[in-house]
TISEGU-976591 format. One record per residue: x negated, y negated, z of N, C-alpha, C in turn. Coordinates in steps of 0.1 Angstrom, whole numbers, plus 5000, padded with zeros to 4 digits. Layout:
N
XYZXYZXYZ;...
This chain:
369
278840848079279540658080280940658085;280740578096282240578104283540488089;282840408086283740418075283240448057;284240488050284040558044285140528030;284840588019286240538004287040628008;288240558003289640708005289240707988;289640817989289740947977290841007977;291341037964292241117961291941287966;293441327972292941467978293441577967;292641667964293041767957294441827957;294541867948296241987947296142047957;296942097962297042187975298342247976;298842337986299942387989300742237989;302742237989303042157990303242138003;303242268015303542248028302342188034;300942228027299742128035299441978029;300041968016299941798017301141738025;302741778026303441708034302841708048;301941858051301441858066300641678065;299941688058298541518059299641448060;300341448050301241298048302141258061;302541378066303141348085301841298091;301241408089300341408103299041238101;299341218089298841068085299740968091;300640948084301940868089302340878105;302140968115301940958127301240898134;300040908129298740858132298840718131;298740638118299040518119300040468129;301840538130302240488139301740468150;300640578156300140578173299140458172;298540408159297140308160298340178165;299240178155300240038159300740058169;300840138173301640148193300340098198;299340118201298640078214297040018207;297339928200296539838191296339728196;294739698204295239548209293739498203;293139388198292239298193291939228203;290539178199289839078206289639028194;289538888191289238788183287738698189;286838698186285438628185285438488177;286238408186286438268176285538148179;285338088170284637978169285437838174;284737728178285437608182284337488179;285037378175284037268175285137158181;284537088186285236898187286536968199;286937118204287737098211288837188208;288737218194289537318190289137428180;290037498180289637648173289737558160;288437698155288037648137288737728131;289637658113290737738109290037918108;288937928105288038028098288638168110;288738088125289338198133290538188137;291538108132293038138130292938198119;292038228112292638348103292438428102;291738458112291138618122292538648129;293038598134294538548143295238588133;295838558122296838628112295938788104;294638788105294638918104295039018114;294738978130294939058136296439078137;297038958131299139018129299039108120;298439108108298639218096298039368103;297439338112297339548118298539578123;299039518133300439568132301339358144;302639448143303239298149303439328160;302739488169303039458179301939458187;300739408180299239398186299339318196;298739348210297739238218296939218221;296339078217295438988212294938938222;293538928221292938838236291738738220;291238638228290638568220289738488232;288138578224287238518231286538408229;286138298234285238148233284438138247;283338088238282538118246281637948247;280637958256280137788253280137708265;280137588266280037508284280237368280;281137328288281437158289282637168282;283237038283285136998283285237068275;284637058262284937098248285637278247;284737288255284737458258286937468258;287037388270288137398279290037318271;289237258264290237248256290437328244;289337368241289537428229289937588235;290037608247290737758248292537648252;292637528254294137538254294537558245;293837498234294237468216294437648215;293637758216293737878217295037958223;295337948234296337938240297237948240;298037888231299237788219299137818203;297637898199297637888188298638008178;298638088186299838208175300738278189;301538328181302838418192301938568198;301238568191300738748201299238728206;299138618205297938608215298538588229;297838698241298538758253297238708262;296138668260295338668266293838548262;293338438269292138378263290938378270;290038498270289038498275287838358274;287438258282286538158285285338208296;284038268285282438218290282238148290;282038058300281337928306279937968307;279037898302277937908303276937888289;275737798293274837718285274337828280;273837918282273538058272274038078260;275838048262276238058250276937948240;276037838245276437708243276237718228;274937748218274537808208274637928202;274937938187275538068184274138158178;273738188194272538288192273338428194;273238518185273338608184272638708194;271538678201271338798217272638788229;272638678233273638668240274938678241;275438628231276738668222276838858220;275738938216276439048217276539158228;275739078239275639108254277139088260;277838938254279338898258280239058256;279939058239280839118236281239268239;279339318239279639428246280339448259;279939338269280439358281282439328282;282739278275283939198274285139358271;283439428256284939518246284539648262;283339648272283539818275284439758290;284739658291286239618304287539638298;287539598287288639548279289339638273;288639788269288939918260289739828246;289439778238289739748226290039798213;291139828207290639878194290339848182;290239738183290339648168289239528179;288139488170287239348178286839288160;287639148156287639088145286839008147;285738908140285138808137285238778121;285438618122285138558107283638608101;283738588085282638628079281738538079;281438378088280938298086279238298090;278338238091277238268095277138328107;277738258117277438338133278238478131;279338478124280238608125278638748118;278438688107277638778099276238818110;276138718119274938728127275038838136;276238768142276838848155276939008155;277839028145278839148141277839308143;276639248133275639378135274939428148;274539308153273739338165274739388177;276339328179277039408185277739538187;277739568174278139698168277239788169;276039748174274939838173275139898187;274939798196275139778212276639878217;277539908207278740008207278640088199;277340118194277440278191278440248177;278740148173279840188159279140128143;280140148138279740068123280739988123;280239828115281339728115281839768099;282939698097283639688085283839528080;282639498069282839348065283339338054;283939198054284339068045285539158039;286139208050287739248045288639158040;289639218024289839108024291639108026;291939198026293339248030293139398040;294339408050294339508059295839578050;295539708048296839808043297139878058;296339918068296739978077296139988089;296039958103295439998110293340038112;293240118100292440128102291940168087;292940108077292340138061292139988053;291239928053291139798046290839778032;290839658024290239628011288939518013;287939548007286639478012286539447996;285739377991285039337977283739407978;282939467968281739487961281439447953;280339487944279739417933279639287927;279239157939279639057942280839027935;282039087943283639067940284139087931;283239187917283839227908285139377911;284739437920285439557923285539567940;287139607941288139637953288239697964;287239747966287539887974287839917989;288740027986289540077998288940128008;288440058018287540188028288840248041;288040358049289140358059287540418069;288440408084287140358093287740508103;287040618100286740678108286340728122;285640638128284640608141285640568151;285040588162285540518178285540388180;286340378188287040238194285540178197;285740068191286639968186286339948172;287039928169286739918150286739788148;285139758148284939608143284939588129;285239428127285339408111285339288111;284339198099284339048096285539018083;286238948085287338898069286738778067;287138818054287238658047288538538051;288038468059288938338065289838328054;289238298036290038248026291538328022;291038488028292238548023293138608038;293338518043294038498053294638408063;295538278055295938178051296638138067;295838078078296438068090297837978089;299538038099300237948094300437768096;301037698090301037568089301337478100;303237538105304037488115303237508131;303237418135303337458148303837558157;303437658171303737698178304637658186;305637698193306537648203305437618214;305737528228304737478231305237628250;306337668244306937738255306137898256;305637908245304638008244303037998250;302537998261300837988263300438068271;299238138267299138288273298038218280;297838318288296838268300295838278303;294838218308293338168302292738258316;291538368314290738388320289438358318;288338348331286938338331286338478334;285638478320284838608320283738638328;283638698335282338748346280638758336;280038658341278838658335277938718342;277638778349277038838358275738888354;276038988341274939048338274138978327;274438828324273338728314272338738325;271138718322269938708324268738688315;267738688318266338608310266038768304;266638838310266138958303267039018293;268238968291269539038284269538948272;269338808274269538698262268138738253;267438748253266638818239265338648238;264738708227263538618224263338528217;264838538211265238388203265438278211;265638148204265438038218266337888205;267437828211267837728205266737648198;266837588188266237438186266437368181;267237318169267537198171269137258156;269937128152271037198147270837028133;270637048120270236958114271436958103;272236868100273836868091273736718090;274636688077274836598072276036508083;275836388082277236328092278436288085;279336358081280136338073281836348080;282336248075284536238075284936368074;284436438063284736498056284836658064;286236738056285736868065284537008060;284637068064283537188063283837248047;283337238040283237318027284337438026;284437518034285537628030286337648037;287037438041288037448046289237348037;288037258027288637208017290037288011;290437178008291937197997291837127988;290437107980290237057967288937047972;287937087959286637157957286137047943;285136997943284936937927283537007931;282837097922281437137920280837117908;279537077910278437057902277537187897;277237217884276337297885275237217875;274037327875272837277866273337177855;274037197848274637087841274436937845;274636897854275136727864273236677860;272036767857270636697857270336687864;271236587875269836517884270336497899;270536427910270836437921271936307922;271336207916271936107908273836097901;273236217895274736247888276036327895;275236377906276136427917277336317923;276836187925277536077928278936087923;278736107907280136107902280636207906;280436297913281936387913281936307930;281136287938281736227953282736117944;282336037936283335917929284835977931;284836127924285536197917286336247928;285736287940286236337949287336237954;286536127959287136007965288435937961;288235967945289335937937290836037939;290336097939291736257942292336227957;291236217963291836137977292936057978;292135937975292935817971294635837963;294235887954295335927944296536057952;296336067965297136177972297336267972;296436367962296136487959295836557974;294836517977294536597991293436527997;293636478009292736428020291536518020;291636648022290936748026289836758013;288836678002288736707995287036677997;286636757990284636797990284036837982;282436797978281936837967281236937973;281037077959280137167962279037197953;278237287949277937317943277137447936;276337487929275737637925274537637930;274137757933272837767937272037697927;271737717916270937677908270837497911;272137427912271837267917271337217930;271337327936270637347948269537397952;269037427940267337497946266837407937;267337347928266737227919266837067930;267137107938266936997947268136927942;269336897943270436767935271036767946;271436887955271936877968271436957974;272436937991271637008000272237158001;271937258007272037378007273537428016;274237358021275637378029276337308020;276337278003277137237997277537367987;276537477991276037607983277437647982;278037707968279637797965278537907962;279438067969278638147959278538257972;278138377964277838497975277138427986;276238407985274738317991275038227996;276538147995277037988000278138008007;279037948004280037918013281537977998;282338088010282938178001284338078002;285137997993286237897993287037947986;288737897988289937927981290537787982;290437667974290937557977292137597966;293437507970293837457961293737417947;292837347946292137327931290737347938;290337407921289037367924288337337909;287337267907287337197898285037197895;285437297882284037287878283537227865;282637127869281537067857280737097858;280237167847278937177840278137377850;279237397850279237577858279037657847;278237717848278337867836279337937846;278637997857279638067859279038237861;278038247864277238347872278138417882;277838577880278738647891278638577903;277638567908277138547921278038437930;278638337918279138197919280838227920;281038317912282338327908282938457921;281438507931282238597937282638507949;282738387949282138257963283638147959;284238187950285538057944286238117936;286838277930287438347922288938317935;289238287943290538297950291038177951;290338077944291037947944292737987936;293237887941294737887937294637827923;294337737919294137677906292537607903;291837667890290637647886290637597875;289637477872289437397862288237347860;287837407845286437407843286537347833;284737277831284237177822283637187819;282837287806281837277801281637287786;280237237780280237217772280137387760;280037477762279437637765280637697761;281037697749282637757748282637897753;281337987756281838107762280638147774;280738017781280538017791281738127804;280838167810281538327820283038257829;282538067831283537997839284838017832;285738007818286138027812286738157814;286438237817287638367820288138397833;287638267840288338297856289138157856;289438027850290237957848291137947842;292137857855293137827850293437747838;292637657837292637547827290937517827;290637487809289337497805289237397794;288737297794287837207786286737237781;286137287767285037267766284737137756;283737027768283536897767282436867772;281636727768280436717776281036647789;280636717800281036677811281136517817;279936447811279536317816280836217807;280936287796282536187790283936237798;284136357799285136347807285036307823;283736297831284236237848284536097841;283736077831283835877828285535857828;285835977816287335937815288435927830;287736057835289036077851288435987858;287135937860287335807869287935627865;287935647852288835487846290335557849;290835647846292435697841293035707862;292035767869292435757880292835627891;293435617899293935497904292935457915;292135337922291535377932292735367947;291935377954292635397970292635227969;294335177975295035047974294434987989;
């Protein structure tokens, strides 16, 4: 395996141990000096998505001397507007690569993997980073296979240029892994673990924008899959993964009608000035029961969130759900079962009937004026 678990060495001579530490330190310094990273970025509405901005933070964690290139694909004015945004998004961005083609307008893994393979062959990057979104999870393995490397997935921390921390066993264990394969070191990162800076960058530092040669794209390289359509809810609220306040309901809410109580609470929290970026979430049990659509699911097989405030009503706290929200800054849980696992990770817990608590909160929190 190209990525292996780091373990303790057997005790040997002092000279051997010192030599290993010296060579390891020199290797790490060499990797930092020559690091160059390609960020596979996603964009929407003319702006780079927050998850991709988190990937820039991860690239900076590899080394402050990193030379970062941002790869954007798609077509139309929104692509070029997003390229302008990427060019001024981070001081370490040295170049923005734009692949303008209708074949890349949708998140299909086949043409994107060919694009990533071509760009890597020409750029010779030491690292390739994508976010652990559905797009990144779909693209990275296929592109890694074309480049004959093994990707490291769901990275939550970067200790050295090739030493990373990632969760295993549904987030109950953190594993330190070392990549020992050939370049590039490909990885997906959990955006919730790498928070992008909130302050705007100086407009005097703008990276150049370069068009990518797409002559390699043809019907034979695109693959057999085709884009059909996208079905999504129209909403003014942000994506669940980007919300600063998440109000989640479980099977204890009993019906889709009762989930409207959570929507009312989320609205009131925004009206009270707690945050404009509030969103309703759900457990897998609630989604499977048909109470809410699956794009609201939080957990190992849903969205990974780390909001400033996470409120859980009627959520028991299954391992799969905790894996998707345990990094939240403040967790508030309401459940009538005092032994519910959710209370083990909650900062504040209330053993009570969720409907009584919701009724009180809706009465006490003022409406928007």
